[in-house]
DRENMARKOL-777309 format. One record per atom (N, C-alpha, C): residue number from 1; y, z, x; atom name. Coordinates in steps of 0.2 Angstrom, whole numbers, plus 5000, padded with zeros to 4 digits. Atoms other than C-alpha are relative to their C-alpha. Layout:
PT/NUM/Y/Z/X/CA;
...
***
This chain:
PT/1/5002/4995/4995/N;
PT/1/5292/5460/5332/CA;
PT/1/4999/4994/5007/C;
PT/2/5000/5005/4995/N;
PT/2/5293/5454/5350/CA;
PT/2/4993/5000/5003/C;
PT/3/5008/5000/4998/N;
PT/3/5276/5447/5357/CA;
PT/3/4999/5003/5005/C;
PT/4/5002/4997/4995/N;
PT/4/5267/5456/5367/CA;
PT/4/5000/4997/5008/C;
PT/5/4999/5003/4993/N;
PT/5/5268/5444/5381/CA;
PT/5/5006/5001/5004/C;
PT/6/4993/4999/4997/N;
PT/6/5286/5447/5384/CA;
PT/6/5002/5006/5000/C;
PT/7/4998/4993/5000/N;
PT/7/5286/5465/5381/CA;
PT/7/4997/5004/5005/C;
PT/8/5003/4995/4993/N;
PT/8/5283/5479/5395/CA;
PT/8/4997/5004/4996/C;
PT/9/5005/4994/5003/N;
PT/9/5270/5492/5391/CA;
PT/9/5005/5006/5001/C;
PT/10/4996/4994/4999/N;
PT/10/5277/5510/5390/CA;
PT/10/4994/5003/5003/C;
PT/11/5003/4996/4996/N;
PT/11/5270/5522/5402/CA;
PT/11/5001/5008/4997/C;
PT/12/5000/4993/5003/N;
PT/12/5265/5538/5393/CA;
PT/12/4997/5005/5003/C;
PT/13/5003/4993/4997/N;
PT/13/5261/5555/5400/CA;
PT/13/4996/5002/4996/C;
PT/14/5005/4996/5006/N;
PT/14/5246/5564/5392/CA;
PT/14/4998/5005/5005/C;
PT/15/5002/4993/4997/N;
PT/15/5241/5582/5397/CA;
PT/15/4994/5001/4997/C;
PT/16/5007/5000/5001/N;
PT/16/5223/5583/5397/CA;
PT/16/4997/5008/5000/C;
PT/17/5005/4993/5000/N;
PT/17/5213/5599/5392/CA;
PT/17/5005/5006/5000/C;
PT/18/4996/4993/5000/N;
PT/18/5220/5617/5392/CA;
PT/18/5003/5000/5007/C;
PT/19/4996/4999/4993/N;
PT/19/5225/5615/5411/CA;
PT/19/5005/4996/5000/C;
PT/20/4992/5005/5000/N;
PT/20/5237/5601/5406/CA;
PT/20/5001/4996/5006/C;
PT/21/5001/5006/4994/N;
PT/21/5231/5590/5420/CA;
PT/21/5004/4994/4996/C;
PT/22/4996/5006/5003/N;
PT/22/5243/5574/5418/CA;
PT/22/4997/4994/5002/C;
PT/23/5001/5006/4998/N;
PT/23/5238/5558/5417/CA;
PT/23/5004/4994/4997/C;
PT/24/4996/5004/5003/N;
PT/24/5247/5542/5412/CA;
PT/24/4995/4994/4997/C;
PT/25/5003/5007/5003/N;
PT/25/5242/5527/5400/CA;
PT/25/5006/4996/4999/C;
PT/26/4995/5005/5002/N;
PT/26/5251/5511/5396/CA;
PT/26/4997/4997/4993/C;
PT/27/5000/5001/5006/N;
PT/27/5254/5506/5379/CA;
PT/27/5006/4995/4997/C;
PT/28/4994/5006/5002/N;
PT/28/5263/5492/5370/CA;
PT/28/5002/5003/4992/C;
PT/29/4998/4999/5007/N;
PT/29/5271/5494/5352/CA;
PT/29/4995/4999/4996/C;
PT/30/5007/5001/5007/N;
PT/30/5256/5487/5342/CA;
PT/30/4994/5004/5002/C;
PT/31/5005/4998/4996/N;
PT/31/5244/5498/5354/CA;
PT/31/4998/5006/4993/C;
PT/32/5002/4995/5005/N;
PT/32/5234/5507/5340/CA;
PT/32/4998/5007/5003/C;
PT/33/5002/4994/4997/N;
PT/33/5231/5526/5341/CA;
PT/33/4993/5000/5003/C;
PT/34/5008/5001/4997/N;
PT/34/5211/5522/5342/CA;
PT/34/5001/4999/5008/C;
PT/35/5000/5003/4993/N;
PT/35/5214/5512/5357/CA;
PT/35/5003/5005/5005/C;
PT/36/4998/4996/4994/N;
PT/36/5226/5524/5366/CA;
PT/36/4995/5007/5001/C;
PT/37/5004/4995/4999/N;
PT/37/5214/5538/5362/CA;
PT/37/4994/4998/5005/C;
PT/38/5005/5002/4996/N;
PT/38/5200/5528/5370/CA;
PT/38/5002/4999/5008/C;
PT/39/4997/5000/4994/N;
PT/39/5210/5524/5385/CA;
PT/39/5001/5005/5003/C;
PT/40/4999/4993/4997/N;
PT/40/5216/5541/5388/CA;
PT/40/4994/5004/5002/C;
PT/41/5007/4997/4998/N;
PT/41/5198/5547/5388/CA;
PT/41/4997/4998/5005/C;
PT/42/5003/5003/4995/N;
PT/42/5193/5534/5399/CA;
PT/42/5003/5002/5008/C;
PT/43/4997/4999/4994/N;
PT/43/5207/5538/5412/CA;
PT/43/4998/5006/5002/C;
PT/44/5000/4992/4998/N;
PT/44/5204/5557/5411/CA;
PT/44/4992/5002/5003/C;
PT/45/5007/5000/4997/N;
PT/45/5186/5554/5418/CA;
PT/45/4993/4998/4995/C;
PT/46/5007/5004/5003/N;
PT/46/5175/5545/5406/CA;
PT/46/5000/5006/4993/C;
PT/47/5002/4993/5006/N;
PT/47/5177/5559/5390/CA;
PT/47/4999/4996/4994/C;
PT/48/5002/5004/5006/N;
PT/48/5169/5555/5374/CA;
PT/48/5006/5000/4995/C;
PT/49/4995/5002/5007/N;
PT/49/5183/5548/5361/CA;
PT/49/4998/5004/4993/C;
PT/50/5003/4998/5006/N;
PT/50/5172/5554/5348/CA;
PT/50/5001/5009/4997/C;
PT/51/4998/4992/5000/N;
PT/51/5175/5573/5352/CA;
PT/51/5006/5002/5003/C;
PT/52/4993/5001/4998/N;
PT/52/5194/5571/5357/CA;
PT/52/5005/4999/4996/C;
PT/53/4994/5003/5003/N;
PT/53/5210/5570/5349/CA;
PT/53/5006/4999/5004/C;
PT/54/4993/5000/4996/N;
PT/54/5226/5564/5355/CA;
PT/54/5005/5000/4996/C;
PT/55/4995/4995/5002/N;
PT/55/5240/5574/5350/CA;
PT/55/5007/4997/5001/C;
PT/56/4993/5001/4999/N;
PT/56/5258/5568/5347/CA;
PT/56/5004/5005/4994/C;
PT/57/4996/4995/5004/N;
PT/57/5271/5581/5341/CA;
PT/57/4995/5005/4997/C;
PT/58/5004/4995/5002/N;
PT/58/5256/5594/5339/CA;
PT/58/4996/4998/4993/C;
PT/59/5004/5002/5005/N;
PT/59/5246/5583/5327/CA;
PT/59/4996/4994/5002/C;
PT/60/5003/5006/4998/N;
PT/60/5233/5569/5327/CA;
PT/60/5002/4994/4994/C;
PT/61/5000/5006/5005/N;
PT/61/5240/5552/5319/CA;
PT/61/4994/4998/4998/C;
PT/62/5006/5005/5003/N;
PT/62/5229/5540/5309/CA;
PT/62/4999/4996/5006/C;
PT/63/5002/5003/4995/N;
PT/63/5219/5531/5321/CA;
PT/63/5002/4993/5000/C;
PT/64/4997/5006/5000/N;
PT/64/5227/5515/5314/CA;
PT/64/5007/4999/5001/C;
PT/65/4994/4999/4998/N;
PT/65/5244/5520/5317/CA;
PT/65/5001/4996/5007/C;
PT/66/4997/5003/4995/N;
PT/66/5254/5510/5330/CA;
PT/66/5005/5004/5003/C;
PT/67/4995/4996/4998/N;
PT/67/5265/5517/5343/CA;
PT/67/5007/4998/4996/C;
PT/68/4994/5002/5004/N;
PT/68/5280/5507/5335/CA;
PT/68/5001/5004/4993/C;
PT/69/4999/4998/5005/N;
PT/69/5276/5513/5319/CA;
PT/69/5000/5008/4999/C;
PT/70/4999/4993/4999/N;
PT/70/5275/5532/5324/CA;
PT/70/5006/5001/5004/C;
PT/71/4993/4999/4997/N;
PT/71/5292/5529/5334/CA;
PT/71/4999/5003/5007/C;
PT/72/5000/4998/4993/N;
PT/72/5284/5533/5351/CA;
PT/72/5004/4998/5005/C;
PT/73/4995/5002/4994/N;
PT/73/5296/5533/5365/CA;
PT/73/4996/5001/5006/C;
PT/74/5004/5000/4993/N;
PT/74/5292/5531/5384/CA;
PT/74/5000/5007/5002/C;
PT/75/4999/4993/4998/N;
PT/75/5299/5550/5386/CA;
PT/75/4995/5004/4996/C;
PT/76/5004/4995/5003/N;
PT/76/5285/5556/5374/CA;
PT/76/4994/5003/5004/C;
PT/77/5004/4998/4997/N;
PT/77/5273/5568/5380/CA;
PT/77/4994/5001/4995/C;
PT/78/5007/4998/5006/N;
PT/78/5254/5568/5371/CA;
PT/78/4995/5004/5003/C;
PT/79/5004/4996/4997/N;
PT/79/5241/5579/5374/CA;
PT/79/4993/4998/4997/C;
PT/80/5008/5001/5002/N;
PT/80/5221/5576/5374/CA;
PT/80/4996/5006/5000/C;
PT/81/5004/4994/5000/N;
PT/81/5210/5590/5368/CA;
PT/81/4994/4999/4998/C;
PT/82/5007/5000/5004/N;
PT/82/5192/5593/5363/CA;
PT/82/5000/5002/4993/C;
PT/83/5000/4998/5008/N;
PT/83/5190/5594/5344/CA;
PT/83/4996/5009/5000/C;
PT/84/5003/4994/5001/N;
PT/84/5186/5612/5338/CA;
PT/84/4993/5002/4999/C;
PT/85/5006/5000/5002/N;
PT/85/5170/5608/5331/CA;
PT/85/4994/4998/5006/C;
PT/86/5003/5001/4994/N;
PT/86/5165/5601/5348/CA;
PT/86/4998/5006/5004/C;
PT/87/5000/4995/4996/N;
PT/87/5170/5616/5357/CA;
PT/87/4995/5007/4997/C;
PT/88/5005/4996/5002/N;
PT/88/5160/5627/5345/CA;
PT/88/4993/4998/5001/C;
PT/89/5006/5002/4998/N;
PT/89/5145/5617/5347/CA;
PT/89/4997/5001/5007/C;
PT/90/5001/4999/4992/N;
PT/90/5146/5618/5366/CA;
PT/90/4998/5008/5002/C;
PT/91/5000/4993/4998/N;
PT/91/5148/5636/5366/CA;
PT/91/4993/5003/4996/C;
PT/92/5006/4998/5003/N;
PT/92/5133/5639/5353/CA;
PT/92/4994/4998/5004/C;
PT/93/5006/5002/4996/N;
PT/93/5122/5628/5363/CA;
PT/93/4999/5004/5007/C;
PT/94/5000/4996/4994/N;
PT/94/5127/5637/5379/CA;
PT/94/4997/5007/4998/C;
PT/95/5004/4993/5001/N;
PT/95/5122/5654/5371/CA;
PT/95/4994/4998/4998/C;
PT/96/5007/5001/5002/N;
PT/96/5107/5647/5363/CA;
PT/96/4995/5000/5007/C;
PT/97/5004/5002/4993/N;
PT/97/5102/5642/5382/CA;
PT/97/5000/5006/5003/C;
PT/98/5000/4993/4997/N;
PT/98/5107/5659/5389/CA;
PT/98/4995/5005/4997/C;
PT/99/5005/4996/5004/N;
PT/99/5096/5668/5375/CA;
PT/99/4994/4997/5002/C;
PT/100/5007/5003/5000/N;
PT/100/5082/5656/5378/CA;
PT/100/4997/5002/5008/C;
PT/101/5001/4997/4993/N;
PT/101/5083/5661/5398/CA;
PT/101/4997/5006/5000/C;
PT/102/5002/4993/5002/N;
PT/102/5083/5679/5393/CA;
PT/102/4992/5001/4998/C;
PT/103/5008/4999/5002/N;
PT/103/5068/5677/5383/CA;
PT/103/4994/4998/5004/C;
PT/104/5006/5002/4995/N;
PT/104/5057/5668/5396/CA;
PT/104/5001/5004/5005/C;
PT/105/5000/4995/4996/N;
PT/105/5063/5679/5409/CA;
PT/105/4996/5008/4999/C;
PT/106/5004/4993/5003/N;
PT/106/5057/5695/5399/CA;
PT/106/4994/4999/4997/C;
PT/107/5007/5002/5001/N;
PT/107/5041/5685/5393/CA;
PT/107/4997/5001/5006/C;
PT/108/5003/5000/4994/N;
PT/108/5038/5683/5411/CA;
PT/108/4999/5008/5004/C;
PT/109/5000/4993/4995/N;
PT/109/5041/5702/5416/CA;
PT/109/4994/5004/4994/C;
PT/110/5004/4997/5004/N;
PT/110/5031/5706/5400/CA;
PT/110/4994/4999/5002/C;
PT/111/5007/5002/4998/N;
PT/111/5015/5696/5405/CA;
PT/111/4999/5003/5006/C;
PT/112/5002/4996/4994/N;
PT/112/5016/5703/5423/CA;
PT/112/4999/5006/5000/C;
PT/113/5001/4993/5002/N;
PT/113/5017/5721/5417/CA;
PT/113/4992/5000/4997/C;
PT/114/5005/4999/5003/N;
PT/114/5003/5718/5406/CA;
PT/114/4994/4997/5003/C;
PT/115/5006/5001/4996/N;
PT/115/4992/5710/5419/CA;
PT/115/4998/5005/5004/C;
PT/116/5001/4995/4996/N;
PT/116/4995/5724/5431/CA;
PT/116/4997/5005/4996/C;
PT/117/5004/4994/5004/N;
PT/117/4989/5737/5417/CA;
PT/117/4993/4996/4999/C;
PT/118/5007/5002/5000/N;
PT/118/4974/5726/5414/CA;
PT/118/4996/5001/5006/C;
PT/119/5003/4999/4995/N;
PT/119/4970/5726/5432/CA;
PT/119/4998/5008/5002/C;
PT/120/5001/4993/4998/N;
PT/120/4973/5745/5433/CA;
PT/120/4994/5003/4996/C;
PT/121/5006/4998/5004/N;
PT/121/4961/5748/5418/CA;
PT/121/4994/4997/5002/C;
PT/122/5007/5005/4996/N;
PT/122/4948/5735/5426/CA;
PT/122/4998/5005/5006/C;
PT/123/5003/4996/4994/N;
PT/123/4948/5746/5441/CA;
PT/123/4997/5007/4999/C;
PT/124/5004/4994/5002/N;
PT/124/4946/5762/5432/CA;
PT/124/4995/5001/4998/C;
PT/125/5006/5000/5003/N;
PT/125/4932/5757/5423/CA;
PT/125/4994/4999/5005/C;
PT/126/5004/5001/4994/N;
PT/126/4924/5751/5439/CA;
PT/126/4999/5006/5004/C;
PT/127/5002/4992/4996/N;
PT/127/4926/5768/5448/CA;
PT/127/4997/5005/4996/C;
PT/128/5001/4994/5004/N;
PT/128/4924/5779/5433/CA;
PT/128/4992/4998/4996/C;
PT/129/5006/5001/5004/N;
PT/129/4908/5770/5425/CA;
PT/129/5000/5000/4993/C;
PT/130/4999/4998/5008/N;
PT/130/4916/5770/5407/CA;
PT/130/4998/4994/4997/C;
PT/131/5001/5005/5005/N;
PT/131/4912/5753/5402/CA;
PT/131/4993/4998/5000/C;
PT/132/5007/5002/5003/N;
PT/132/4892/5755/5400/CA;
PT/132/5000/5000/4993/C;
PT/133/5000/5001/5007/N;
PT/133/4895/5759/5382/CA;
PT/133/5004/4994/4998/C;
PT/134/4996/5006/5003/N;
PT/134/4908/5746/5379/CA;
PT/134/4995/4993/5001/C;
PT/135/5004/5006/4998/N;
PT/135/4895/5732/5386/CA;
PT/135/4994/5000/4996/C;
PT/136/5005/5000/5005/N;
PT/136/4883/5738/5372/CA;
PT/136/5004/4998/4993/C;
PT/137/4998/5001/5006/N;
PT/137/4895/5737/5359/CA;
PT/137/5002/4993/4998/C;
PT/138/4997/5007/5003/N;
PT/138/4899/5721/5348/CA;
PT/138/5008/4998/5003/C;
PT/139/4993/5002/5000/N;
PT/139/4914/5712/5354/CA;
PT/139/5004/4999/4994/C;
PT/140/4997/5000/5004/N;
PT/140/4929/5713/5344/CA;
PT/140/5003/4993/4998/C;
PT/141/4997/5007/5002/N;
PT/141/4934/5699/5332/CA;
PT/141/5007/4998/5002/C;
PT/142/4993/5001/4996/N;
PT/142/4949/5691/5342/CA;
PT/142/5005/4998/4994/C;
PT/143/4996/5002/5006/N;
PT/143/4956/5685/5324/CA;
PT/143/5002/5007/4997/C;
PT/144/5000/4995/5005/N;
PT/144/4954/5701/5316/CA;
PT/144/5005/5004/5005/C;
PT/145/4995/4995/4995/N;
PT/145/4963/5710/5333/CA;
PT/145/5008/4998/4999/C;
PT/146/4993/5003/5000/N;
PT/146/4978/5698/5331/CA;
PT/146/5003/5002/4992/C;
PT/147/4998/4998/5008/N;
PT/147/4979/5701/5312/CA;
PT/147/5003/5007/5000/C;
PT/148/4998/4993/4999/N;
PT/148/4980/5720/5315/CA;
PT/148/5007/5000/5004/C;
PT/149/4995/5000/4996/N;
PT/149/4992/5716/5329/CA;
PT/149/5007/4997/4996/C;
PT/150/4995/5004/5005/N;
PT/150/5003/5705/5317/CA;
PT/150/5002/5006/4995/C;
PT/151/4999/4995/5005/N;
PT/151/5002/5719/5304/CA;
PT/151/5004/5006/5003/C;
PT/152/4997/4994/4996/N;
PT/152/5009/5732/5317/CA;
PT/152/5008/4996/5001/C;
PT/153/4993/5002/4999/N;
PT/153/5023/5721/5321/CA;
PT/153/5004/4998/4994/C;
PT/154/4997/5002/5007/N;
PT/154/5028/5716/5303/CA;
PT/154/5003/5008/4999/C;
PT/155/4998/4993/5003/N;
PT/155/5029/5735/5300/CA;
PT/155/5007/5003/5004/C;
PT/156/4994/4998/4995/N;
PT/156/5041/5737/5316/CA;
PT/156/5006/4995/5000/C;
PT/157/4994/5004/5002/N;
PT/157/5052/5722/5310/CA;
PT/157/5002/5002/4994/C;
PT/158/4997/4998/5006/N;
PT/158/5053/5730/5293/CA;
PT/158/5005/5007/5001/C;
PT/159/4997/4995/4998/N;
PT/159/5060/5745/5302/CA;
PT/159/5007/4998/5004/C;
PT/160/4994/5001/4996/N;
PT/160/5072/5736/5313/CA;
PT/160/5006/4996/4994/C;
PT/161/4995/5002/5006/N;
PT/161/5079/5727/5295/CA;
PT/161/5003/5005/4997/C;
PT/162/4997/4994/5002/N;
PT/162/5082/5744/5288/CA;
PT/162/5005/5002/5005/C;
PT/163/4996/4999/4995/N;
PT/163/5091/5748/5305/CA;
PT/163/5006/4996/4999/C;
PT/164/4995/5005/5000/N;
PT/164/5101/5732/5302/CA;
PT/164/5004/5001/4994/C;
PT/165/4997/4999/5006/N;
PT/165/5105/5736/5284/CA;
PT/165/5006/5006/5000/C;
PT/166/4996/4993/4999/N;
PT/166/5113/5753/5290/CA;
PT/166/5006/4997/5004/C;
PT/167/4994/5003/4996/N;
PT/167/5124/5744/5303/CA;
PT/167/5004/4995/4996/C;
PT/168/4995/5003/5005/N;
PT/168/5130/5732/5290/CA;
PT/168/5003/5003/4995/C;
PT/169/4997/4997/5004/N;
PT/169/5133/5743/5277/CA;
PT/169/5007/5005/5004/C;
PT/170/4994/4998/4995/N;
PT/170/5143/5753/5292/CA;
PT/170/5007/4997/5001/C;
PT/171/4995/5004/4999/N;
PT/171/5154/5739/5295/CA;
PT/171/5003/4999/4994/C;
PT/172/4997/5000/5007/N;
PT/172/5157/5736/5277/CA;
PT/172/5005/5004/4997/C;
PT/173/4996/4995/5002/N;
PT/173/5163/5752/5273/CA;
PT/173/5008/5001/5005/C;
PT/174/4995/5000/4996/N;
PT/174/5175/5752/5288/CA;
PT/174/5005/4994/4997/C;
PT/175/4996/5006/5002/N;
PT/175/5182/5734/5282/CA;
PT/175/5003/5003/4993/C;
PT/176/4996/4998/5007/N;
PT/176/5185/5742/5264/CA;
PT/176/5004/5005/5000/C;
PT/177/4995/4995/5000/N;
PT/177/5193/5757/5270/CA;
PT/177/5006/4998/5004/C;
PT/178/4994/5004/4998/N;
PT/178/5205/5747/5280/CA;
PT/178/5003/5005/5006/C;
PT/179/4998/4996/4997/N;
PT/179/5216/5758/5291/CA;
PT/179/4997/5007/5001/C;
PT/180/5003/4993/4999/N;
PT/180/5208/5775/5288/CA;
PT/180/4994/5000/5002/C;
PT/181/5008/5000/4999/N;
PT/181/5191/5769/5293/CA;
PT/181/4999/5002/5007/C;
PT/182/5001/4999/4995/N;
PT/182/5183/5775/5307/CA;
PT/182/4997/4994/5003/C;
PT/183/5004/5008/4999/N;
PT/183/5178/5759/5318/CA;
PT/183/4994/5001/5003/C;
PT/184/5006/5000/4997/N;
PT/184/5161/5757/5321/CA;
PT/184/5000/4998/5008/C;
PT/185/5001/5003/4993/N;
PT/185/5154/5756/5339/CA;
PT/185/4995/4995/5002/C;
PT/186/5004/5006/4999/N;
PT/186/5147/5741/5347/CA;
PT/186/4994/5002/5003/C;
PT/187/5006/4999/4997/N;
PT/187/5133/5751/5356/CA;
PT/187/4995/4999/4996/C;
PT/188/5007/5001/5004/N;
PT/188/5121/5751/5340/CA;
PT/188/4998/4993/4999/C;
PT/189/5002/5006/5002/N;
PT/189/5122/5733/5338/CA;
PT/189/4997/4997/5006/C;
PT/190/5003/5002/4995/N;
PT/190/5118/5731/5356/CA;
PT/190/4993/5002/5002/C;
PT/191/5007/4995/5000/N;
PT/191/5103/5743/5356/CA;
PT/191/4996/4996/4994/C;
PT/192/5004/5002/5005/N;
PT/192/5097/5734/5339/CA;
PT/192/4999/4992/5003/C;
PT/193/5002/5007/4997/N;
PT/193/5098/5716/5348/CA;
PT/193/4995/5000/5006/C;
PT/194/5005/5000/4996/N;
PT/194/5089/5722/5361/CA;
PT/194/4992/5002/4999/C;
PT/195/5008/4999/5002/N;
PT/195/5074/5729/5352/CA;
PT/195/4998/4995/4995/C;
PT/196/5002/5007/5004/N;
PT/196/5074/5713/5341/CA;
PT/196/4998/4994/5006/C;
PT/197/5002/5005/4994/N;
PT/197/5073/5702/5357/CA;
PT/197/4993/5002/5003/C;
PT/198/5006/4998/4998/N;
PT/198/5059/5713/5363/CA;
PT/198/4994/4998/4996/C;
PT/199/5006/5001/5006/N;
PT/199/5050/5711/5346/CA;
PT/199/4998/4992/5000/C;
PT/200/5001/5008/5000/N;
PT/200/5051/5692/5348/CA;
PT/200/4995/4999/5008/C;
PT/201/5004/5001/4994/N;
PT/201/5043/5693/5366/CA;
PT/201/4993/5003/4998/C;
PT/202/5007/4997/5002/N;
PT/202/5030/5705/5359/CA;
PT/202/4996/4994/4995/C;
PT/203/5004/5006/5006/N;
PT/203/5025/5691/5345/CA;
PT/203/4998/4995/5004/C;
PT/204/5001/5005/4995/N;
PT/204/5025/5679/5359/CA;
PT/204/4994/5000/5003/C;
PT/205/5006/4999/4997/N;
PT/205/5010/5687/5366/CA;
PT/205/4993/5001/4995/C;
PT/206/5005/4999/5004/N;
PT/206/5000/5689/5350/CA;
PT/206/4997/4992/4999/C;
PT/207/5003/5007/5001/N;
PT/207/4987/5674/5350/CA;
PT/207/4997/4998/4995/C;
PT/208/5002/5001/5006/N;
PT/208/4983/5665/5336/CA;
PT/208/4992/4997/5000/C;
PT/209/5006/5003/5001/N;
PT/209/4967/5658/5342/CA;
PT/209/4997/4994/4995/C;
PT/210/5001/5005/5003/N;
PT/210/4968/5642/5333/CA;
PT/210/5000/5001/4992/C;
PT/211/4999/4998/5007/N;
PT/211/4971/5651/5316/CA;
PT/211/5005/4997/4997/C;
PT/212/4994/5002/5003/N;
PT/212/4983/5642/5306/CA;
PT/212/5004/5005/4997/C;
PT/213/4996/4994/5004/N;
PT/213/4987/5657/5295/CA;
PT/213/5003/5006/5004/C;
PT/214/4997/4995/4997/N;
PT/214/4990/5668/5309/CA;
PT/214/5006/4997/5004/C;
PT/215/4995/5004/4997/N;
PT/215/5001/5654/5318/CA;
PT/215/5006/5001/4994/C;
PT/216/4996/5001/5006/N;
PT/216/5011/5653/5301/CA;
PT/216/5004/5007/5000/C;
PT/217/4997/4994/5003/N;
PT/217/5013/5673/5299/CA;
PT/217/5004/5001/5006/C;
PT/218/4997/4998/4993/N;
PT/218/5019/5674/5319/CA;
PT/218/5007/4996/4999/C;
PT/219/4993/5003/5000/N;
PT/219/5031/5661/5316/CA;
PT/219/5005/5001/4995/C;
PT/220/4996/4997/5006/N;
PT/220/5038/5668/5299/CA;
PT/220/5003/5007/5003/C;
PT/221/4997/4993/4995/N;
PT/221/5041/5685/5310/CA;
PT/221/5004/4997/5006/C;
PT/222/4995/5001/4994/N;
PT/222/5050/5676/5324/CA;
PT/222/5007/4997/4996/C;
PT/223/4994/5004/5003/N;
PT/223/5061/5666/5312/CA;
PT/223/5004/5006/4996/C;
PT/224/4996/4994/5002/N;
PT/224/5065/5683/5303/CA;
PT/224/5004/5003/5004/C;
PT/225/4997/4996/4997/N;
PT/225/5070/5692/5318/CA;
PT/225/5006/4995/5003/C;
PT/226/4993/5004/4998/N;
PT/226/5082/5677/5324/CA;
PT/226/5004/5000/4996/C;
PT/227/4996/4998/5006/N;
PT/227/5089/5678/5307/CA;
PT/227/5004/5007/5001/C;
PT/228/4998/4993/5000/N;
PT/228/5092/5696/5309/CA;
PT/228/5006/5001/5007/C;
PT/229/4994/5002/4995/N;
PT/229/5101/5693/5326/CA;
PT/229/5005/4998/4999/C;
PT/230/4994/5003/5000/N;
PT/230/5112/5681/5321/CA;
PT/230/5004/5006/4994/C;
PT/231/4995/4995/5004/N;
PT/231/5117/5694/5306/CA;
PT/231/5003/5006/5004/C;
PT/232/4997/4994/4994/N;
PT/232/5120/5707/5320/CA;
PT/232/5006/4998/5003/C;
PT/233/4994/5003/4997/N;
PT/233/5131/5695/5328/CA;
PT/233/5006/5000/4996/C;
PT/234/4993/5000/5005/N;
PT/234/5142/5693/5312/CA;
PT/234/5002/5006/4999/C;
PT/235/4999/4994/5002/N;
PT/235/5142/5710/5308/CA;
PT/235/5004/5003/5006/C;
PT/236/4997/4997/4994/N;
PT/236/5147/5714/5326/CA;
PT/236/5008/4995/5002/C;
PT/237/4995/5003/5001/N;
PT/237/5160/5701/5323/CA;
PT/237/5007/5003/4998/C;
PT/238/4994/4996/5003/N;
PT/238/5171/5714/5315/CA;
PT/238/5004/5002/5005/C;
PT/239/4996/4997/4995/N;
PT/239/5185/5720/5327/CA;
PT/239/4998/5007/5002/C;
PT/240/5001/4992/4998/N;
PT/240/5177/5734/5335/CA;
PT/240/5004/5002/5005/C;
***
């Protein structure tokens, strides 16, 4: 083999990403595919080589392969693409962030409406004088009040899960029937997701007053609703 000091590097064109923006890298016959990948990622703007693949003839060679061993010629065109796993993780992270932003916005709206309703009720009591009897009554135990709220929320979550079962069954029947099936509408899934998200926001408003049992019950209901939302997304993934 010709020593590197006496050989000239090849200038290889690399198409980066889906936009196919071209960069050029220099490689010697003994340059490994791992080093070529790192160089391409650096020249493409400091991309992470751990989540990018350098493709030759539509596939990713072994990282230990060399240019000469693969028979790469100066006319070869390489491609640098993000891995599918990385793209899925990035999409999931973006979706999770979007859902969290929507949840916070709705929680803020819910809190504002609740505050306004309390102000209206307070003004009504001051005007009508209906608060005298309430003053004499013993205040309700806040933990018991929260327990009752959680019981009501649990019943609503049970109702939502029955609704989800019906939607999943409709999709399964459509898949089993094949071409002769009536295609399920996407609208019921959107309605279900909206109700489930509102239920999560309503649970956020239930105070636990430092009671560990209440906190665990509330957390379990939120986790259950989040799982139901994922199931709804999976069922909705049927080609509607």
